[in-house]
MARBA-381026 format. One record per residue: residue in one letter; x, y negated, z of N, C-alpha, C in turn. Coordinates in steps of 0.2 Angstrom, whole numbers. Each point is the difference from the previous one (the first is absolute). Layout:
(node "A" (X Y Z) (X Y Z) (X Y Z))
...
// end
This chain:
(node "M" (8 -85 -144) (-2 -6 2) (-7 -2 2))
(node "I" (-1 -1 5) (-8 -3 1) (1 -8 0))
(node "K" (-6 -3 -3) (0 -7 -1) (-6 -3 2))
(node "I" (0 -3 4) (-7 -4 2) (1 -8 -2))
(node "D" (-4 -2 -5) (1 -7 -2) (-8 -4 -1))
(node "C" (-1 -2 4) (-8 0 0) (-3 -6 5))
(node "E" (-6 -1 -1) (-4 -4 3) (-6 2 3))
(node "K" (-3 -2 6) (-4 3 3) (-4 -5 5))
(node "R" (-6 -3 -2) (-2 -6 5) (-6 4 5))
(node "L" (2 -1 5) (-5 3 6) (-6 -4 2))
(node "N" (1 -7 0) (-5 -5 2) (2 -6 -3))
(node "E" (-2 -5 2) (1 -7 -3) (7 -3 3))
(node "N" (3 3 5) (6 -3 4) (6 5 0))
(node "F" (-2 5 -4) (6 6 0) (1 3 -6))
(node "K" (5 1 -3) (2 4 -5) (7 3 -1))
(node "I" (-1 6 -2) (7 4 -1) (3 0 -7))
(node "S" (5 -3 2) (4 -2 -7) (8 4 1))
(node "V" (2 5 -1) (6 2 0) (3 4 -7))
(node "N" (6 0 0) (4 3 -6) (5 3 4))
(node "L" (0 6 0) (5 5 4) (1 7 -4))
(node "E" (6 2 1) (2 7 -3) (2 5 6))
(node "I" (-2 6 1) (3 4 3) (2 7 -3))
(node "K" (6 2 2) (3 5 -3) (-3 7 2))
(node "K" (-2 4 -5) (-4 7 1) (6 3 4))
(node "G" (-2 3 5) (2 5 5) (3 -4 6))
(node "S" (-1 -6 0) (4 -4 5) (-5 -1 6))
(node "F" (1 -2 7) (-2 0 6) (-2 -7 1))
(node "V" (-4 -4 -1) (0 -8 1) (-6 -2 5))
(node "C" (1 -6 1) (-5 -3 5) (-3 -8 -2))
(node "L" (-7 -1 0) (-1 -6 0) (-1 -4 6))
(node "Y" (4 -4 2) (0 -4 6) (-4 -7 0))
(node "G" (-3 -2 5) (-3 -7 1) (-5 -1 5))
(node "A" (-2 -6 1) (-4 0 6) (-7 2 -3))
(node "S" (-4 2 5) (-6 3 0) (-4 -5 -5))
(node "G" (-4 2 -4) (-4 -5 -6) (3 -3 -6))
(node "S" (8 4 0) (4 -2 -6) (-1 4 -6))
(node "G" (-3 5 2) (-3 3 -9) (4 8 0))
(node "K" (2 1 5) (3 7 0) (-5 7 -2))
(node "T" (-4 0 4) (-5 5 -1) (-4 -1 -5))
(node "T" (-1 -6 -2) (-5 -1 -8) (5 3 -6))
(node "I" (7 -1 1) (4 3 -5) (0 7 -1))
(node "L" (0 3 6) (-1 7 1) (-7 3 -4))
(node "R" (-4 -4 2) (-7 2 -2) (0 0 -8))
(node "L" (2 -5 -3) (1 -2 -7) (3 6 -3))
(node "L" (7 2 3) (3 6 -3) (-4 6 1))
(node "A" (-3 0 4) (-3 7 1) (-6 1 -4))
(node "G" (-3 -6 -1) (-5 1 -6) (-8 -2 5))
(node "F" (1 -3 7) (-6 0 2) (-5 -7 -2))
(node "M" (6 -4 -2) (-2 -7 -3) (2 -1 -7))
(node "K" (-4 -5 -4) (3 -1 -7) (4 -7 1))
(node "I" (5 0 -5) (3 -8 -1) (-4 -4 -3))
(node "D" (2 -6 1) (-4 -6 -4) (2 -1 -8))
(node "S" (7 1 1) (6 -2 -7) (7 4 3))
(node "G" (3 0 -6) (6 3 0) (1 8 -1))
(node "A" (4 3 4) (1 8 -2) (2 4 6))
(node "I" (-1 4 1) (3 6 5) (2 6 -3))
(node "T" (7 1 -1) (2 6 -4) (4 5 5))
(node "N" (1 7 -3) (3 6 4) (3 3 -5))
(node "G" (8 -4 -3) (2 3 -5) (-2 -3 -6))
(node "E" (-3 5 -3) (-3 -1 -8) (-7 0 0))
(node "I" (-3 2 6) (-8 1 2) (-1 -8 3))
(node "T" (-5 -1 -3) (-5 -7 2) (-5 3 6))
(node "L" (1 -3 5) (-5 3 5) (-7 -6 0))
(node "D" (2 -6 -1) (-4 -6 -1) (2 -6 -5))
(node "N" (-2 -2 -5) (2 -6 -3) (-6 -5 -2))
(node "G" (-6 1 5) (-5 -4 -1) (-6 1 -5))
(node "R" (3 5 -5) (-5 4 -6) (1 7 1))
(node "K" (5 3 2) (0 7 0) (1 0 9))
(node "F" (-4 5 3) (2 0 7) (-1 8 1))
(node "M" (5 3 4) (-1 6 1) (-2 2 7))
(node "H" (-4 4 1) (-3 2 5) (5 2 6))
(node "A" (-3 -1 6) (6 3 6) (1 7 1))
(node "K" (-4 3 -3) (1 9 0) (5 1 -5))
(node "Q" (0 -3 -4) (4 1 -7) (8 -3 1))
(node "R" (2 -3 6) (5 -4 0) (6 4 3))
(node "K" (-2 6 3) (6 3 3) (4 -4 7))
(node "I" (-5 -4 3) (2 -2 5) (-3 2 8))
(node "G" (4 1 6) (-2 1 5) (-1 -7 5))
(node "F" (-6 0 4) (0 -6 3) (0 2 8))
(node "L" (3 -2 5) (0 1 7) (-2 -5 3))
(node "F" (-5 -1 4) (-3 -5 5) (3 1 5))
(node "Q" (-1 -7 4) (1 -1 8) (-4 5 4))
(node "D" (-7 -1 -2) (-5 4 4) (-1 8 -2))
(node "Y" (5 4 -5) (0 5 0) (-6 2 -7))
(node "A" (-7 -2 1) (-5 1 -6) (1 9 0))
(node "L" (-1 2 5) (-1 8 0) (-7 0 2))
(node "F" (-2 7 -3) (-8 2 1) (0 4 6))
(node "E" (-3 -4 6) (0 4 7) (-3 6 -1))
(node "N" (-6 0 -5) (-3 7 1) (2 6 -2))
(node "M" (7 -1 -3) (2 5 -4) (7 2 5))
(node "S" (3 6 -2) (6 3 3) (4 -3 -3))
(node "V" (7 0 3) (7 -2 -3) (-1 2 -8))
(node "I" (0 6 -1) (2 5 -6) (-6 -2 -4))
(node "E" (-7 -2 3) (-5 -2 -6) (1 -7 -2))
(node "N" (2 -5 3) (3 -6 -2) (5 1 -4))
(node "L" (6 4 -1) (4 1 -6) (-2 3 -6))
(node "L" (-5 4 1) (-2 3 -6) (-7 -4 -2))
(node "F" (-2 -5 3) (-4 -5 -3) (2 -5 -6))
(node "A" (8 0 3) (3 -4 -6) (1 4 -6))
(node "K" (2 6 1) (2 4 -5) (-1 7 2))
(node "K" (-6 5 -3) (-1 6 1) (6 5 -1))
(node "D" (5 0 4) (7 5 -2) (3 3 6))
(node "L" (-3 4 3) (1 3 5) (8 2 2))
(node "Q" (5 1 -6) (7 1 1) (2 -8 1))
(node "K" (-2 -3 -4) (4 -8 0) (-3 -2 8))
(node "A" (-6 1 3) (-2 -3 6) (5 4 5))
(node "G" (3 7 0) (3 2 4) (7 -2 0))
(node "E" (2 -1 -5) (7 -3 -1) (1 -8 3))
(node "M" (-5 -3 -1) (0 -7 4) (0 1 8))
(node "L" (-6 5 2) (2 0 8) (6 2 1))
(node "K" (3 5 -3) (7 2 2) (6 -5 0))
(node "F" (-2 -5 -6) (6 -4 0) (0 -6 5))
(node "L" (-7 -1 4) (-2 -6 3) (-1 4 8))
(node "E" (3 6 0) (-1 5 8) (-9 -2 2))
(node "L" (-3 2 -4) (-7 -1 2) (-4 7 0))
(node "E" (4 6 -2) (-2 6 0) (-6 2 4))
(node "K" (2 -1 8) (-3 3 4) (-6 -3 1))
(node "Y" (-1 -7 -2) (-6 -4 -1) (-5 0 -5))
(node "A" (1 6 -5) (-4 0 -6) (-7 1 1))
(node "N" (-3 3 6) (-6 1 1) (-4 -5 7))
(node "F" (5 -4 2) (-2 -6 4) (-4 -5 -4))
(node "A" (-6 -3 6) (-3 -4 -4) (3 -6 2))
(node "I" (-1 -5 -4) (5 -6 1) (-1 -4 6))
(node "S" (-6 1 5) (0 -4 5) (5 3 5))
(node "Q" (2 7 -1) (5 2 4) (7 -2 -1))
(node "L" (1 -4 -5) (7 0 -1) (3 -7 4))
(node "S" (6 -1 1) (2 -8 2) (0 -3 -6))
(node "G" (3 -8 2) (0 -4 -6) (6 2 -5))
(node "G" (6 3 3) (5 1 -5) (-1 6 -4))
(node "Q" (-5 4 2) (-2 7 -4) (-5 -1 -4))
(node "K" (-4 -5 1) (-6 -4 -5) (4 -3 -5))
(node "Q" (5 -4 1) (5 -2 -5) (3 4 -4))
(node "R" (3 5 3) (3 6 -3) (-4 4 -7))
(node "V" (-8 0 4) (-5 3 -4) (0 -4 -7))
(node "A" (-2 -6 2) (-1 -6 -5) (6 0 -5))
(node "L" (5 1 2) (6 0 -5) (0 6 -4))
(node "A" (-1 7 2) (-1 6 -3) (-4 -1 -5))
(node "R" (-6 -3 2) (-7 1 -5) (3 -7 -6))
(node "A" (3 -4 2) (2 -5 -6) (5 3 -4))
(node "L" (4 7 2) (3 2 -4) (-2 6 -4))
(node "M" (-6 2 1) (-4 5 -3) (0 1 -8))
(node "Q" (1 -7 -1) (-1 0 -9) (7 -3 -3))
(node "S" (6 1 4) (6 -1 -2) (1 -7 -4))
(node "P" (-3 -5 5) (1 -6 -4) (7 -4 -1))
(node "E" (-2 -3 -6) (8 -4 -2) (1 -6 5))
(node "I" (-5 -2 3) (1 -7 2) (-5 3 7))
(node "L" (5 -3 6) (-4 0 6) (-2 -6 3))
(node "L" (-4 -2 2) (-2 -8 3) (-1 2 8))
(node "L" (3 -3 4) (0 0 7) (-2 -7 3))
(node "D" (-8 -2 2) (-1 -5 2) (1 -1 7))
(node "E" (4 -2 4) (4 1 7) (-4 5 3))
(node "P" (2 5 -2) (-3 8 2) (3 1 7))
(node "L" (5 -3 3) (3 2 6) (-1 -6 6))
(node "S" (-4 -4 -1) (-1 -6 4) (-2 1 6))
(node "A" (-5 4 0) (-4 2 7) (2 5 3))
(node "L" (8 3 -1) (2 6 4) (6 -4 4))
(node "D" (2 4 5) (6 -2 4) (8 0 -4))
(node "Y" (3 -2 4) (7 0 -3) (3 6 -1))
(node "K" (-1 5 4) (3 7 -1) (-4 3 -5))
(node "I" (-7 0 -1) (-3 4 -5) (1 -4 -7))
(node "R" (0 -6 0) (1 -3 -6) (8 2 -3))
(node "E" (3 0 5) (9 2 -3) (-2 8 -3))
(node "K" (-4 4 4) (1 7 -4) (-4 0 -5))
(node "I" (-5 -3 -3) (-4 -1 -5) (5 -4 -6))
(node "Q" (4 -5 3) (5 -2 -6) (3 6 -2))
(node "D" (3 4 5) (4 6 -3) (-5 4 -4))
(node "Y" (-5 0 0) (-4 5 -5) (-1 -4 -7))
(node "L" (0 -7 2) (0 -4 -6) (7 -1 -5))
(node "K" (6 2 4) (6 0 -4) (0 7 -3))
(node "K" (-2 6 4) (0 5 -2) (-4 2 -8))
(node "I" (-6 -3 0) (-4 -1 -5) (3 -2 -6))
(node "H" (3 -7 1) (2 -4 -5) (8 5 -3))
(node "E" (2 3 5) (6 5 -2) (-1 5 -4))
(node "K" (-5 3 3) (-3 7 -5) (-5 -1 -6))
(node "F" (-4 -5 -1) (-4 -1 -5) (1 -6 -4))
(node "R" (5 -4 2) (2 -7 -4) (-6 -3 -3))
(node "P" (-6 -1 3) (-5 -6 -1) (2 -7 0))
(node "T" (-2 -4 -3) (1 -7 2) (-5 -2 5))
(node "I" (5 -2 4) (-5 -1 8) (0 -7 1))
(node "I" (-7 -3 1) (0 -7 0) (-2 -1 8))
(node "L" (1 -3 4) (-1 -2 7) (-2 -7 2))
(node "V" (-4 -1 3) (-2 -6 3) (2 0 8))
(node "S" (4 -4 1) (1 1 8) (2 -7 4))
(node "H" (-2 -1 5) (4 -6 4) (5 2 5))
(node "D" (2 6 -1) (4 3 5) (7 -1 -3))
(node "I" (4 -4 3) (8 -1 -4) (4 6 0))
(node "S" (1 4 7) (2 5 0) (-1 6 -4))
(node "E" (-8 1 0) (-2 6 -5) (2 -3 -8))
(node "I" (-1 -5 -2) (1 -2 -6) (9 0 -1))
(node "Y" (4 -1 4) (8 1 0) (1 6 -1))
(node "R" (-3 4 5) (1 8 0) (-3 3 -8))
(node "L" (-4 -1 -4) (-3 4 -4) (0 -4 -6))
(node "C" (1 -6 -2) (-2 -2 -5) (9 -3 -5))
(node "E" (-1 0 -6) (5 -1 -4) (0 -8 -1))
(node "R" (-7 -3 -1) (1 -8 -3) (-7 -1 3))
(node "V" (0 -6 1) (-6 -4 3) (-3 -6 -4))
(node "Y" (-7 0 -1) (-3 -4 -5) (-4 -5 5))
(node "E" (3 -6 2) (-3 -5 6) (-6 -5 -5))
(node "L" (-6 1 3) (-4 -5 -2) (-3 -4 4))
(node "K" (-3 -6 -5) (-3 -5 5) (-5 -3 -4))
(node "N" (-7 0 3) (-4 -4 -3) (-2 5 -8))
(node "G" (1 6 -1) (-2 2 -5) (5 1 -7))
(node "S" (7 -4 4) (4 0 -5) (7 5 3))
(node "L" (5 1 -6) (6 2 4) (4 -5 2))
(node "V" (3 -1 3) (4 -4 3) (9 2 -1))
(node "R" (0 5 2) (7 3 1) (1 7 0))
(node "E" (4 2 -3) (2 8 -1) (7 3 3))
(node "G" (2 6 3) (6 0 0) (1 6 5))
(node "S" (6 3 1) (0 6 5) (-2 -3 7))
(node "P" (-1 5 5) (-2 -1 6) (4 -5 3))
(node "S" (7 1 1) (5 -4 2) (1 -7 -3))
(node "E" (-2 0 -7) (0 -7 -3) (-6 -4 2))
(node "I" (-5 3 2) (-7 -4 2) (1 -2 7))
(node "F" (2 6 5) (-2 0 7) (7 -2 4))
(node "L" (6 2 -3) (6 -1 4) (3 -6 2))
(node "Q" (1 -3 6) (3 -6 1) (6 2 3))
(node "T" (5 -2 -1) (8 0 3) (2 -5 1))
(node "S" (-2 -6 -2) (4 -6 2) (-1 -5 6))
(node "G" (2 -4 3) (-2 -4 5) (4 0 7))
(node "S" (0 -4 3) (5 0 7) (-5 -4 7))
(node "Q" (-7 1 -2) (-4 -3 6) (1 5 5))
(node "K" (-1 -2 7) (-1 4 5) (-7 2 0))
(node "F" (0 6 1) (-8 3 1) (1 6 2))
(node "S" (-6 4 2) (-2 6 4) (-8 2 -2))
(node "F" (1 6 -4) (-7 0 -3) (-1 10 3))
(node "R" (-5 2 -1) (-2 7 2) (0 4 -7))
(node "G" (2 5 -3) (0 3 -6) (0 5 0))
(node "K" (1 5 -5) (-2 8 0) (6 2 -6))
(node "V" (4 4 2) (4 4 -4) (-3 4 -6))
(node "V" (1 -2 -7) (-3 3 -6) (4 5 -4))
(node "A" (6 -2 2) (6 4 -4) (7 0 3))
(node "L" (3 5 -1) (8 0 2) (4 3 -4))
(node "R" (4 -4 -2) (5 2 -5) (7 -1 1))
(node "E" (5 2 -4) (8 -1 2) (2 -4 -7))
(node "A" (4 -5 0) (4 -4 -5) (6 0 1))
(node "G" (4 3 -4) (8 -1 1) (2 0 8))
(node "G" (-2 7 1) (1 1 8) (-3 -3 5))
(node "V" (-3 -6 0) (-5 -4 4) (-8 3 0))
(node "N" (-2 0 7) (-6 3 0) (-6 -7 -1))
(node "I" (-4 1 -4) (-5 -7 0) (-8 3 2))
(node "A" (-2 -4 4) (-8 2 2) (-4 -6 -4))
(node "I" (-6 2 -5) (-4 -4 -2) (-5 -1 5))
(node "I" (-2 -7 1) (-5 -1 6) (-7 -4 -3))
(node "A" (-6 2 2) (-4 -2 -3) (-3 -6 5))
(node "V" (0 -7 -1) (-1 -4 5) (-5 -5 -3))
(node "G" (-7 1 4) (-4 -3 -5) (-2 2 -7))
(node "A" (0 -5 -4) (-1 1 -8) (7 0 -4))
(node "Q" (6 3 4) (6 -2 -4) (3 6 4))
(node "L" (6 1 -3) (5 6 0) (7 -5 1))
(node "C" (4 3 6) (6 -2 0) (4 6 1))
(node "E" (7 -1 -2) (7 5 2) (2 -2 5))
(node "V" (3 6 4) (3 -1 6) (6 5 0))
(node "V" (5 -3 1) (7 5 0) (0 3 7))
(node "L" (0 7 2) (1 2 4) (6 2 5))
(node "S" (0 0 6) (6 3 3) (-1 7 0))
(node "V" (6 4 2) (-1 7 0) (-4 2 5))
(node "S" (-1 -3 6) (-4 2 4) (-9 -2 -2))
(node "E" (-1 -5 -2) (-6 -1 -2) (-2 4 -6))
(node "A" (4 3 -5) (-2 4 -5) (-1 6 3))
(node "R" (5 3 5) (-3 6 3) (-7 1 3))
(node "D" (-2 -6 2) (-6 1 5) (-7 -1 -5))
(node "L" (1 -4 -6) (-5 -1 -3) (-3 4 -5))
(node "R" (-7 0 0) (-4 4 -5) (-6 -3 -4))
(node "V" (-1 1 -6) (-4 -3 -3) (-8 -1 4))
(node "G" (-2 -5 0) (-7 -1 4) (2 -3 8))
(node "D" (6 0 1) (1 -3 6) (-1 -8 1))
(node "S" (-3 -3 5) (-1 -6 2) (5 -4 2))
(node "V" (3 -6 -3) (6 -2 2) (-1 -8 1))
(node "S" (5 -3 4) (-1 -7 1) (6 -3 -4))
(node "V" (-1 -4 -5) (6 -2 -4) (1 -8 1))
(node "G" (5 -1 4) (3 -6 1) (7 -3 -3))
(node "A" (1 -6 0) (6 -3 -4) (2 -5 4))
(node "K" (6 -1 0) (3 -6 4) (5 -4 -6))
(node "A" (0 -3 -3) (4 -3 -6) (0 5 -6))
(node "F" (6 4 -1) (-1 5 -6) (0 6 3))
(node "N" (0 1 6) (0 9 3) (-7 1 3))
(node "I" (-1 5 -4) (-7 3 0) (0 6 5))
(node "N" (-5 0 5) (1 4 5) (-6 5 -1))
(node "L" (-1 7 1) (-5 4 0) (0 5 7))
(node "K" (-7 -1 3) (1 3 7) (-7 5 -2))
(node "K" (-1 6 1) (-4 4 0) (-6 -1 6))
(node "I" (-6 2 -2) (-7 -3 6) (-1 9 0))
(node "E" (-1 1 7) (-1 7 1) (-8 -3 2))
(node "E" (-5 4 -5) (-7 0 2) (-3 5 3))
(node "N" (-5 -2 4) (-4 4 4) (-5 3 -4))
(node "N" (0 6 -1) (-5 5 -5) (-7 1 3))
(node "D" (0 -1 8) (-7 1 3) (-6 -2 -3))
// end
């Protein structure tokens, strides 16, 4: 179990004060408004900052308790940033070898993330999605026990984000690190994470599964909202779509024709009259 029970004052008006436990090997999310303390918690866990009081532990290992402080390089933690943080003056393979001088391991990571043909490319020659995969490969070079993701996909378009999400799922399934994601994207959280820790003003205010935190299934008000399909599933012979509408998720039971035509990522119009919810696919212009 990873335990974060600590305080850290950033200025006279803001203090981190949290007590949370994360199961080792799980994929979880820190969620909350900008300025709620999510990135600071990642930085404290990574060893980029020291706590003021309390303790951060990884199983039996103390990372920081105010007296004992383990430096970032000793913590077996990988960190993935939104802006990639790659060395532009180095090639793809050189970026990986900078993290760990192990050519065999670098080759394995490039193959796993389908980057082999880009090994000798300059970073400036890559697309945003390719750069993020290189950053992922570099973060994996030292076989981290914990992988911290600070909104790494927010600058990418939906289709590229979805592809990188697939790689993140593969990484978690194959290497089983504890992955802690900071994200505002409800569909991303629902698709990837087992548990959500919601923060407000530096404190934990709620935790639960993505469905417990975000899913809204009750109510009879008339409405019509634009949403996006984040998951499709079958339950008891009934087809169900999970739709992201703003910062919430809703479940919609589909007709046979609706289920046949819908795909994850489709934009839809969600409307209701009384208790009957209707779903209409929106044909988007990709020009």
